[in-house]
N, C-alpha and C positions, 0 to 999 in steps of 0.2 A: 504494500500500500504506500501511497505517497505521504508526504509530511502532513498535508491538509487532511487526508483521510484518517491518519492515525490520531491527529488532534481531535477530529470530529468524534471518533469513537471514544476517545478518552474523556472528552467533555460529557458525553452521554452517561458514561459510567460514574463519573464524579458527581453528577447531579442526582443519581439514584438515592432515594431515602434509605432503603435497607439493602446494604450490599452483602452478597453471599461471599463465601470463601473463593469461589471461582471468579467472582467479579474482582476481588482484590488481586487475584493472581493475574487476571487479564489487565488490570490497571498497571501492575508492575511491568508486564510484558510490553504494553503500549508505551510506557514512559521510557523503557530501554530502547524501543524502536525509534522514538522521537529523538532521544539523545544521540543515537547513532546517526540518524539521518541529518540532524543539525550539524554534527561534527563534520560529516562529509561535505555538506553544503558550505559550511564556513571555510573549509579547506579550498573549495573551488571559488570562493568569493561570491556565492549566490545567496547568502543569507544575511539579512540586515538586522536580524534580531527578532525575538519572540516576546510579545507582551504577556504579562500575567495579570489576571483579574480574579477577584474572589466572589464566590457565590454568597447568597444570604447566609448559608450555613458556615461560611468561612473557608470553604475549600477553594483551592487555586484552580483556575481554568486558564489554559494557555490559548492565546488568541494570536492569529497571524496579523502582522502589521498591514496597514493599507498598502496596496501596490504603489510602487514608485511611479508617479505620473510620467507618461511618455512625452517626448518633445511635441509641442503643439504643431499639428500639421497645417500647412497652408491650405487655402481654399482650392477646390477642384472645380474649375469653371465648367468643364465638360459635363461632369456628373450633375452639378447644380442645374445646368441648363436642361439636360435630358429629363431630370426628375421634375423640373418646373413645368416643362411642356406636358409631361405625362400627367401631372396633377390637374392641369387645366382640362386635358382631354377627359379625364375621369369626371371632373365637375360638369362637363358637358354631356355626360351620359354615354360616352363612347367606350367600347371594349378595346383597350390598347395594351400593348405588351412591350416591355423593354427587351432589346436583344443583348446578347453578351459578346464580349470580345474587345480587344484593344484597337485593332485596325479594322474598322467596319464602315461601310457606306450606308448601312441602314441601322438606325438606332431604335426606331419605334415601329411596330406593326399595328395597324388598326383594322379591326373587322368592320366592314362597311357594307351598306346595302348595295353598293355598286361594285363590290369585290373587296380585295385586300388593298389597303392603302399603305404605303411605306413612307417613312419620314427620316430624313438625315438632319440631325440637329447640329448647328454650329454655334458655339457659345464663345463669348469673349467678355472679359472683365472690364475692358476699356470701351472707348467709342471710336475705334480706328478702323481696322480691316478684319474681315472674316476670311481666313484662308480656305480656299476651295480647290486645292491642288488635286484632291482625289476625285473630283467630279469629271466624269467622262461623258462625251456626247451620247454614247449608247445607253447611258442611264436615264436619258430623258423618257418620261412616260406620263401619261395623264393621271396616273395613280401614284406618282412619286413626287414628294414635296421636300423642299429645303426650308427649314425653319431657322431663321437667324435670330439669335438672342444676344442682346448687349446689356450688361449690368451698369453701363454709364459711369464707370469709375467708382461705383458705390456698392460693389459686391458684398462688402462687409456689413452693409446696413440692410437688414431684412425688411425695413419699412419702405424701402425704395423698390418699386416694381421695375423689372427689366423692360426694355423696348424689344418687341417681338415682331418679326416680319415672316409671314407664311407665304412662301413663293412656290408656285408650281415649277417642277423641274424643267418643263418645256419653256419657261420664261426666264430662268435664272441667268442664262448666258448673256442676256441683254444688259446685265448689271456688272459683268466682269470687267476687271482691269488686269492687264498683263504687264509685268515689268519689262523694261527694255531688253533684258536677256531672254525673255520668253519662257523662263523656267518657273514662274510663279503666277498664279491667278488668284485674285482676291475680289471680294465685294466690299467696298468701303461704306462705312456707316453714313458718311456725308451723302453718298450717292443714293442710298436707300431713303434717307430722310428727305432728299430733294425730289427724287423721281419714283420712289416706291411707296408713296403714302397709301395707295389703295390696298397694299398688302399688310399694312401695319395692323396688328391685332385682328386680322381677318380670319378668325377661326372658322367662319362659315365655309371656307374652302374645304375643310375637313369634315364637315357635317353631312 
């Protein structure tokens, strides 16, 4: 058993009102196990100490210390965006499912009366450019959509709603900008704000 399991069993026995001889023998065995495990963990630098508290009856109960907090992670714009879009779809009464994988061109699948709709979510914390390098012409379909999400430089503020543009894949290339080298294609926030207003918060396209 692990250290936690040994301590859990020991605590149960220590809190029993009437202990039998077998209980006392088991308590002794568990204490020896805990002592042995603690020694091995200290040798490996994996133990930061065990606290001891007393029950109402005065018996000692060993308690594991709270876990050492991990380093705070930075925000994950992609996941925040995908789950934001998914939550809106659920609120609209749609059957939608998040796909799995790191490099994927389809993030959300929607069961729709006109068939299966697919969504590629592009999120950014700023208000600059959405990269769409993975978009290929053959992906154009009347049932495939690109959803652009910008947190307007305020992703850490949950009170601020993101700007969202729902664009049919057949229309998205009209907003592309290619860099001079031709190896990057993006959609700028400024372009969408100026020329893509009809797609802003246009969730009806997915209804």
